[in-house]
VEXDREN-670939 format. One record per residue: residue number from 1; x, y, z of N, C-alpha, C in turn. Coordinates in steps of 0.02 Angstrom, whole numbers, plus 50000, padded with zeros to 5 digits. Example, Ala and Ser with C-alpha at 12.3 -4.5 7.8 and 13.67 -1.06 7.14 Angstrom:
<nodes>
<node><k>1</k><n_east>50660</n_east><n_north>49716</n_north><n_up>50390</n_up><ca_east>50615</ca_east><ca_north>49775</ca_north><ca_up>50390</ca_up><c_east>50660</c_east><c_north>49835</c_north><c_up>50390</c_up></node>
<node><k>2</k><n_east>50642</n_east><n_north>49888</n_north><n_up>50354</n_up><ca_east>50684</ca_east><ca_north>49947</ca_north><ca_up>50357</ca_up><c_east>50645</c_east><c_north>50002</c_north><c_up>50394</c_up></node>
</nodes>
This chain:
<nodes>
<node><k>1</k><n_east>56174</n_east><n_north>49644</n_north><n_up>46068</n_up><ca_east>56158</ca_east><ca_north>49686</ca_north><ca_up>46126</ca_up><c_east>56094</c_east><c_north>49725</c_north><c_up>46113</c_up></node>
<node><k>2</k><n_east>56088</n_east><n_north>49750</n_north><n_up>46052</n_up><ca_east>56028</ca_east><ca_north>49789</ca_north><ca_up>46033</ca_up><c_east>55965</c_east><c_north>49745</c_north><c_up>46036</c_up></node>
<node><k>3</k><n_east>55971</n_east><n_north>49681</n_north><n_up>46014</n_up><ca_east>55914</ca_east><ca_north>49636</ca_north><ca_up>46015</ca_up><c_east>55891</c_east><c_north>49623</c_north><c_up>46086</c_up></node>
<node><k>4</k><n_east>55938</n_east><n_north>49617</n_north><n_up>46132</n_up><ca_east>55920</ca_east><ca_north>49605</ca_north><ca_up>46202</ca_up><c_east>55882</c_east><c_north>49666</c_north><c_up>46230</c_up></node>
<node><k>5</k><n_east>55904</n_east><n_north>49725</n_north><n_up>46214</n_up><ca_east>55869</ca_east><ca_north>49786</ca_north><ca_up>46237</ca_up><c_east>55799</c_east><c_north>49789</c_north><c_up>46207</c_up></node>
<node><k>6</k><n_east>55792</n_east><n_north>49770</n_north><n_up>46143</n_up><ca_east>55726</ca_east><ca_north>49769</ca_north><ca_up>46112</ca_up><c_east>55680</c_east><c_north>49719</c_north><c_up>46146</c_up></node>
<node><k>7</k><n_east>55706</n_east><n_north>49660</n_north><n_up>46162</n_up><ca_east>55666</ca_east><ca_north>49609</ca_north><ca_up>46195</ca_up><c_east>55644</c_east><c_north>49632</c_north><c_up>46264</c_up></node>
<node><k>8</k><n_east>55690</n_east><n_north>49665</n_north><n_up>46300</n_up><ca_east>55673</ca_east><ca_north>49691</ca_north><ca_up>46366</ca_up><c_east>55619</c_east><c_north>49744</c_north><c_up>46361</c_up></node>
<node><k>9</k><n_east>55623</n_east><n_north>49787</n_north><n_up>46309</n_up><ca_east>55571</ca_east><ca_north>49838</ca_north><ca_up>46299</ca_up><c_east>55504</c_east><c_north>49805</c_north><c_up>46285</c_up></node>
<node><k>10</k><n_east>55504</n_east><n_north>49753</n_north><n_up>46243</n_up><ca_east>55441</ca_east><ca_north>49718</ca_north><ca_up>46227</ca_up><c_east>55411</c_east><c_north>49686</c_north><c_up>46289</c_up></node>
<node><k>11</k><n_east>55453</n_east><n_north>49655</n_north><n_up>46331</n_up><ca_east>55426</ca_east><ca_north>49623</ca_north><ca_up>46390</ca_up><c_east>55400</c_east><c_north>49674</c_north><c_up>46440</c_up></node>
<node><k>12</k><n_east>55433</n_east><n_north>49733</n_north><n_up>46444</n_up><ca_east>55407</ca_east><ca_north>49784</ca_north><ca_up>46490</ca_up><c_east>55342</c_east><c_north>49813</c_north><c_up>46465</c_up></node>
<node><k>13</k><n_east>55334</n_east><n_north>49819</n_north><n_up>46398</n_up><ca_east>55271</ca_east><ca_north>49843</ca_north><ca_up>46370</ca_up><c_east>55217</c_east><c_north>49791</c_north><c_up>46382</c_up></node>
<node><k>14</k><n_east>55232</n_east><n_north>49727</n_north><n_up>46373</n_up><ca_east>55183</ca_east><ca_north>49674</ca_north><ca_up>46386</ca_up><c_east>55162</c_east><c_north>49675</c_north><c_up>46460</c_up></node>
<node><k>15</k><n_east>55210</n_east><n_north>49685</n_north><n_up>46504</n_up><ca_east>55195</ca_east><ca_north>49689</ca_north><ca_up>46575</ca_up><c_east>55152</c_east><c_north>49750</c_north><c_up>46589</c_up></node>
<node><k>16</k><n_east>55167</n_east><n_north>49806</n_north><n_up>46557</n_up><ca_east>55126</ca_east><ca_north>49867</ca_north><ca_up>46565</ca_up><c_east>55054</c_east><c_north>49854</c_north><c_up>46543</c_up></node>
<node><k>17</k><n_east>55045</n_east><n_north>49819</n_north><n_up>46487</n_up><ca_east>54978</ca_east><ca_north>49805</ca_north><ca_up>46462</ca_up><c_east>54940</c_east><c_north>49762</c_north><c_up>46512</c_up></node>
<node><k>18</k><n_east>54972</n_east><n_north>49712</n_north><n_up>46540</n_up><ca_east>54939</ca_east><ca_north>49669</ca_north><ca_up>46589</ca_up><c_east>54920</c_east><c_north>49709</c_north><c_up>46652</c_up></node>
<node><k>19</k><n_east>54965</n_east><n_north>49751</n_north><n_up>46675</n_up><ca_east>54951</ca_east><ca_north>49792</ca_north><ca_up>46734</ca_up><c_east>54894</c_east><c_north>49840</c_north><c_up>46720</c_up></node>
<node><k>20</k><n_east>54895</n_east><n_north>49873</n_north><n_up>46663</n_up><ca_east>54842</ca_east><ca_north>49920</ca_north><ca_up>46646</ca_up><c_east>54775</c_east><c_north>49885</c_north><c_up>46637</c_up></node>
<node><k>21</k><n_east>54775</n_east><n_north>49827</n_north><n_up>46605</n_up><ca_east>54712</ca_east><ca_north>49790</ca_north><ca_up>46596</ca_up><c_east>54684</c_east><c_north>49767</c_north><c_up>46663</c_up></node>
<node><k>22</k><n_east>54727</n_east><n_north>49744</n_north><n_up>46708</n_up><ca_east>54704</ca_east><ca_north>49723</ca_north><ca_up>46774</ca_up><c_east>54678</c_east><c_north>49783</c_north><c_up>46813</c_up></node>
<node><k>23</k><n_east>54712</n_east><n_north>49840</n_north><n_up>46807</n_up><ca_east>54688</ca_east><ca_north>49900</ca_north><ca_up>46840</ca_up><c_east>54622</c_east><c_north>49924</c_north><c_up>46812</c_up></node>
<node><k>24</k><n_east>54614</n_east><n_north>49919</n_north><n_up>46747</n_up><ca_east>54552</ca_east><ca_north>49939</ca_north><ca_up>46714</ca_up><c_east>54494</c_east><c_north>49897</c_north><c_up>46739</c_up></node>
<node><k>25</k><n_east>54504</n_east><n_north>49831</n_north><n_up>46741</n_up><ca_east>54451</ca_east><ca_north>49787</ca_north><ca_up>46765</ca_up><c_east>54437</c_east><c_north>49798</c_north><c_up>46839</c_up></node>
<node><k>26</k><n_east>54489</n_east><n_north>49811</n_north><n_up>46878</n_up><ca_east>54479</ca_east><ca_north>49824</ca_north><ca_up>46950</ca_up><c_east>54438</c_east><c_north>49887</c_north><c_up>46960</c_up></node>
<node><k>27</k><n_east>54451</n_east><n_north>49939</n_north><n_up>46920</n_up><ca_east>54412</ca_east><ca_north>50000</ca_north><ca_up>46926</ca_up><c_east>54339</c_east><c_north>49988</c_north><c_up>46906</c_up></node>
<node><k>28</k><n_east>54328</n_east><n_north>49948</n_north><n_up>46854</n_up><ca_east>54260</ca_east><ca_north>49932</ca_north><ca_up>46834</ca_up><c_east>54222</c_east><c_north>49894</c_north><c_up>46889</c_up></node>
<node><k>29</k><n_east>54255</n_east><n_north>49846</n_north><n_up>46920</n_up><ca_east>54223</ca_east><ca_north>49808</ca_north><ca_up>46973</ca_up><c_east>54211</c_east><c_north>49853</c_north><c_up>47034</c_up></node>
<node><k>30</k><n_east>54261</n_east><n_north>49894</n_north><n_up>47052</n_up><ca_east>54252</ca_east><ca_north>49939</ca_north><ca_up>47109</ca_up><c_east>54197</c_east><c_north>49989</c_north><c_up>47095</c_up></node>
<node><k>31</k><n_east>54194</n_east><n_north>50015</n_north><n_up>47034</n_up><ca_east>54141</ca_east><ca_north>50061</ca_north><ca_up>47015</ca_up><c_east>54073</c_east><c_north>50028</c_north><c_up>47019</c_up></node>
<node><k>32</k><n_east>54068</n_east><n_north>49967</n_north><n_up>46995</n_up><ca_east>54005</ca_east><ca_north>49930</ca_north><ca_up>46998</ca_up><c_east>53984</c_east><c_north>49917</c_north><c_up>47070</c_up></node>
<node><k>33</k><n_east>54032</n_east><n_north>49900</n_north><n_up>47113</n_up><ca_east>54016</ca_east><ca_north>49889</ca_north><ca_up>47184</ca_up><c_east>53994</c_east><c_north>49954</c_north><c_up>47217</c_up></node>
<node><k>34</k><n_east>54027</n_east><n_north>50010</n_north><n_up>47200</n_up><ca_east>54007</ca_east><ca_north>50074</ca_north><ca_up>47229</ca_up><c_east>53937</c_east><c_north>50094</c_north><c_up>47207</c_up></node>
<node><k>35</k><n_east>53921</n_east><n_north>50081</n_north><n_up>47144</n_up><ca_east>53853</ca_east><ca_north>50096</ca_north><ca_up>47119</ca_up><c_east>53802</c_east><c_north>50053</c_north><c_up>47156</c_up></node>
<node><k>36</k><n_east>53818</n_east><n_north>49989</n_north><n_up>47166</n_up><ca_east>53772</ca_east><ca_north>49944</ca_north><ca_up>47202</ca_up><c_east>53760</c_east><c_north>49969</c_north><c_up>47273</c_up></node>
<node><k>37</k><n_east>53813</n_east><n_north>49988</n_north><n_up>47306</n_up><ca_east>53806</ca_east><ca_north>50012</ca_north><ca_up>47375</ca_up><c_east>53767</c_east><c_north>50077</c_north><c_up>47377</c_up></node>
<node><k>38</k><n_east>53778</n_east><n_north>50121</n_north><n_up>47327</n_up><ca_east>53741</ca_east><ca_north>50184</ca_north><ca_up>47325</ca_up><c_east>53666</c_east><c_north>50172</c_north><c_up>47313</c_up></node>
<node><k>39</k><n_east>53651</n_east><n_north>50119</n_north><n_up>47276</n_up><ca_east>53581</ca_east><ca_north>50102</ca_north><ca_up>47264</ca_up><c_east>53550</c_east><c_north>50060</c_north><c_up>47319</c_up></node>
<node><k>40</k><n_east>53591</n_east><n_north>50043</n_north><n_up>47369</n_up><ca_east>53566</ca_east><ca_north>50003</ca_north><ca_up>47425</ca_up><c_east>53558</c_east><c_north>49929</c_north><c_up>47409</c_up></node>
<node><k>41</k><n_east>53595</n_east><n_north>49905</n_north><n_up>47359</n_up><ca_east>53592</ca_east><ca_north>49835</ca_north><ca_up>47341</ca_up><c_east>53656</c_east><c_north>49800</c_north><c_up>47362</c_up></node>
<node><k>42</k><n_east>53653</n_east><n_north>49735</n_north><n_up>47364</n_up><ca_east>53712</ca_east><ca_north>49695</ca_north><ca_up>47379</ca_up><c_east>53758</c_east><c_north>49695</c_north><c_up>47318</c_up></node>
<node><k>43</k><n_east>53823</n_east><n_north>49707</n_north><n_up>47328</n_up><ca_east>53869</ca_east><ca_north>49711</ca_north><ca_up>47270</ca_up><c_east>53875</c_east><c_north>49646</c_north><c_up>47231</c_up></node>
<node><k>44</k><n_east>53871</n_east><n_north>49588</n_north><n_up>47264</n_up><ca_east>53880</ca_east><ca_north>49524</ca_north><ca_up>47229</ca_up><c_east>53831</c_east><c_north>49513</c_north><c_up>47172</c_up></node>
<node><k>45</k><n_east>53766</n_east><n_north>49513</n_north><n_up>47187</n_up><ca_east>53717</ca_east><ca_north>49503</ca_north><ca_up>47133</ca_up><c_east>53718</c_east><c_north>49560</c_north><c_up>47082</c_up></node>
<node><k>46</k><n_east>53732</n_east><n_north>49621</n_north><n_up>47106</n_up><ca_east>53735</ca_east><ca_north>49677</ca_north><ca_up>47060</ca_up><c_east>53792</c_east><c_north>49668</c_north><c_up>47009</c_up></node>
<node><k>47</k><n_east>53850</n_east><n_north>49647</n_north><n_up>47033</n_up><ca_east>53907</ca_east><ca_north>49635</ca_north><ca_up>46988</ca_up><c_east>53893</c_east><c_north>49576</c_north><c_up>46942</c_up></node>
<node><k>48</k><n_east>53859</n_east><n_north>49525</n_north><n_up>46967</n_up><ca_east>53840</ca_east><ca_north>49468</ca_north><ca_up>46924</ca_up><c_east>53794</c_east><c_north>49491</c_north><c_up>46868</c_up></node>
<node><k>49</k><n_east>53748</n_east><n_north>49536</n_north><n_up>46885</n_up><ca_east>53704</ca_east><ca_north>49564</ca_north><ca_up>46833</ca_up><c_east>53744</c_east><c_north>49605</c_north><c_up>46783</c_up></node>
<node><k>50</k><n_east>53793</n_east><n_north>49644</n_north><n_up>46808</n_up><ca_east>53833</ca_east><ca_north>49685</ca_north><ca_up>46763</ca_up><c_east>53873</c_east><c_north>49641</c_north><c_up>46714</c_up></node>
<node><k>51</k><n_east>53903</n_east><n_north>49588</n_north><n_up>46740</n_up><ca_east>53944</ca_east><ca_north>49545</ca_north><ca_up>46697</ca_up><c_east>53902</c_east><c_north>49505</c_north><c_up>46648</c_up></node>
<node><k>52</k><n_east>53837</n_east><n_north>49503</n_north><n_up>46656</n_up><ca_east>53794</ca_east><ca_north>49470</ca_north><ca_up>46607</ca_up><c_east>53757</c_east><c_north>49520</c_north><c_up>46563</c_up></node>
<node><k>53</k><n_east>53767</n_east><n_north>49585</n_north><n_up>46576</n_up><ca_east>53735</ca_east><ca_north>49638</ca_north><ca_up>46536</ca_up><c_east>53776</c_east><c_north>49648</c_north><c_up>46471</c_up></node>
<node><k>54</k><n_east>53746</n_east><n_north>49640</n_north><n_up>46412</n_up><ca_east>53783</ca_east><ca_north>49646</ca_north><ca_up>46350</ca_up><c_east>53814</c_east><c_north>49715</c_north><c_up>46339</c_up></node>
<node><k>55</k><n_east>53779</n_east><n_north>49768</n_north><n_up>46358</n_up><ca_east>53806</ca_east><ca_north>49835</ca_north><ca_up>46348</ca_up><c_east>53868</c_east><c_north>49846</c_north><c_up>46391</c_up></node>
<node><k>56</k><n_east>53864</n_east><n_north>49825</n_north><n_up>46454</n_up><ca_east>53920</ca_east><ca_north>49834</ca_north><ca_up>46499</ca_up><c_east>53979</c_east><c_north>49790</c_north><c_up>46477</c_up></node>
<node><k>57</k><n_east>53965</n_east><n_north>49730</n_north><n_up>46455</n_up><ca_east>54018</ca_east><ca_north>49686</ca_north><ca_up>46430</ca_up><c_east>54051</c_east><c_north>49715</c_north><c_up>46368</c_up></node>
<node><k>58</k><n_east>54011</n_east><n_north>49744</n_north><n_up>46323</n_up><ca_east>54039</ca_east><ca_north>49775</ca_north><ca_up>46263</ca_up><c_east>54085</c_east><c_north>49832</c_north><c_up>46283</c_up></node>
<node><k>59</k><n_east>54064</n_east><n_north>49872</n_north><n_up>46331</n_up><ca_east>54106</ca_east><ca_north>49928</ca_north><ca_up>46355</ca_up><c_east>54171</c_east><c_north>49903</c_north><c_up>46384</c_up></node>
<node><k>60</k><n_east>54169</n_east><n_north>49849</n_north><n_up>46421</n_up><ca_east>54229</ca_east><ca_north>49820</ca_north><ca_up>46450</ca_up><c_east>54276</c_east><c_north>49795</c_north><c_up>46396</c_up></node>
<node><k>61</k><n_east>54249</n_east><n_north>49757</n_north><n_up>46350</n_up><ca_east>54291</ca_east><ca_north>49730</ca_north><ca_up>46295</ca_up><c_east>54317</c_east><c_north>49787</c_north><c_up>46252</c_up></node>
<node><k>62</k><n_east>54276</n_east><n_north>49836</n_north><n_up>46238</n_up><ca_east>54298</ca_east><ca_north>49893</ca_north><ca_up>46198</ca_up><c_east>54354</c_east><c_north>49932</c_north><c_up>46233</c_up></node>
<node><k>63</k><n_east>54347</n_east><n_north>49942</n_north><n_up>46298</n_up><ca_east>54400</ca_east><ca_north>49976</ca_north><ca_up>46336</ca_up><c_east>54466</c_east><c_north>49938</c_north><c_up>46335</c_up></node>
<node><k>64</k><n_east>54462</n_east><n_north>49872</n_north><n_up>46343</n_up><ca_east>54523</ca_east><ca_north>49832</ca_north><ca_up>46338</ca_up><c_east>54553</c_east><c_north>49833</c_north><c_up>46268</c_up></node>
<node><k>65</k><n_east>54510</n_east><n_north>49833</n_north><n_up>46217</n_up><ca_east>54534</ca_east><ca_north>49837</ca_north><ca_up>46148</ca_up><c_east>54571</c_east><c_north>49903</c_north><c_up>46137</c_up></node>
<node><k>66</k><n_east>54543</n_east><n_north>49958</n_north><n_up>46159</n_up><ca_east>54575</ca_east><ca_north>50023</ca_north><ca_up>46152</ca_up><c_east>54642</c_east><c_north>50024</c_north><c_up>46189</c_up></node>
<node><k>67</k><n_east>54643</n_east><n_north>49995</n_north><n_up>46248</n_up><ca_east>54705</ca_east><ca_north>49992</ca_north><ca_up>46286</ca_up><c_east>54758</c_east><c_north>49952</c_north><c_up>46249</c_up></node>
<node><k>68</k><n_east>54740</n_east><n_north>49896</n_north><n_up>46220</n_up><ca_east>54788</ca_east><ca_north>49855</ca_north><ca_up>46183</ca_up><c_east>54811</c_east><c_north>49890</c_north><c_up>46120</c_up></node>
<node><k>69</k><n_east>54766</n_east><n_north>49923</n_north><n_up>46084</n_up><ca_east>54785</ca_east><ca_north>49959</ca_north><ca_up>46024</ca_up><c_east>54833</c_east><c_north>50017</c_north><c_up>46041</c_up></node>
<node><k>70</k><n_east>54819</n_east><n_north>50051</n_north><n_up>46095</n_up><ca_east>54863</ca_east><ca_north>50106</ca_north><ca_up>46115</ca_up><c_east>54932</c_east><c_north>50080</c_north><c_up>46133</c_up></node>
<node><k>71</k><n_east>54935</n_east><n_north>50022</n_north><n_up>46166</n_up><ca_east>55000</ca_east><ca_north>49995</ca_north><ca_up>46184</ca_up><c_east>55038</c_east><c_north>49970</c_north><c_up>46123</c_up></node>
<node><k>72</k><n_east>55002</n_east><n_north>49941</n_north><n_up>46074</n_up><ca_east>55037</ca_east><ca_north>49919</ca_north><ca_up>46013</ca_up><c_east>55061</c_east><c_north>49979</c_north><c_up>45973</c_up></node>
<node><k>73</k><n_east>55024</n_east><n_north>50033</n_north><n_up>45974</n_up><ca_east>55045</ca_east><ca_north>50094</ca_north><ca_up>45940</ca_up><c_east>55107</c_east><c_north>50122</c_north><c_up>45974</c_up></node>
<node><k>74</k><n_east>55108</n_east><n_north>50119</n_north><n_up>46040</n_up><ca_east>55166</ca_east><ca_north>50142</ca_north><ca_up>46078</ca_up><c_east>55227</c_east><c_north>50097</c_north><c_up>46064</c_up></node>
<node><k>75</k><n_east>55214</n_east><n_north>50033</n_north><n_up>46055</n_up><ca_east>55267</ca_east><ca_north>49986</ca_north><ca_up>46040</ca_up><c_east>55298</c_east><c_north>50000</c_north><c_up>45972</c_up></node>
<node><k>76</k><n_east>55257</n_east><n_north>50022</n_north><n_up>45924</n_up><ca_east>55281</ca_east><ca_north>50035</ca_north><ca_up>45856</ca_up><c_east>55325</c_east><c_north>50097</c_north><c_up>45853</c_up></node>
<node><k>77</k><n_east>55318</n_east><n_north>50142</n_north><n_up>45901</n_up><ca_east>55357</ca_east><ca_north>50204</ca_north><ca_up>45900</ca_up><c_east>55429</c_east><c_north>50193</c_north><c_up>45916</c_up></node>
</nodes>
């Protein structure tokens, strides 16, 4: 019975990580689109430029890494 509860906790944490990662990426894309509109540019090419920018990509990957590390730390507790 205890193993089943542990497995359910793990799956809910995994689901939380997926939801948070999707939300994080959605906020980044929405923020990029808002910046493009504020600058008077079309969001499509602006976002394409962002996703090819190494600094912005590093920030995205770093943010996801921090999110995953925080969730694994929470899982260990």
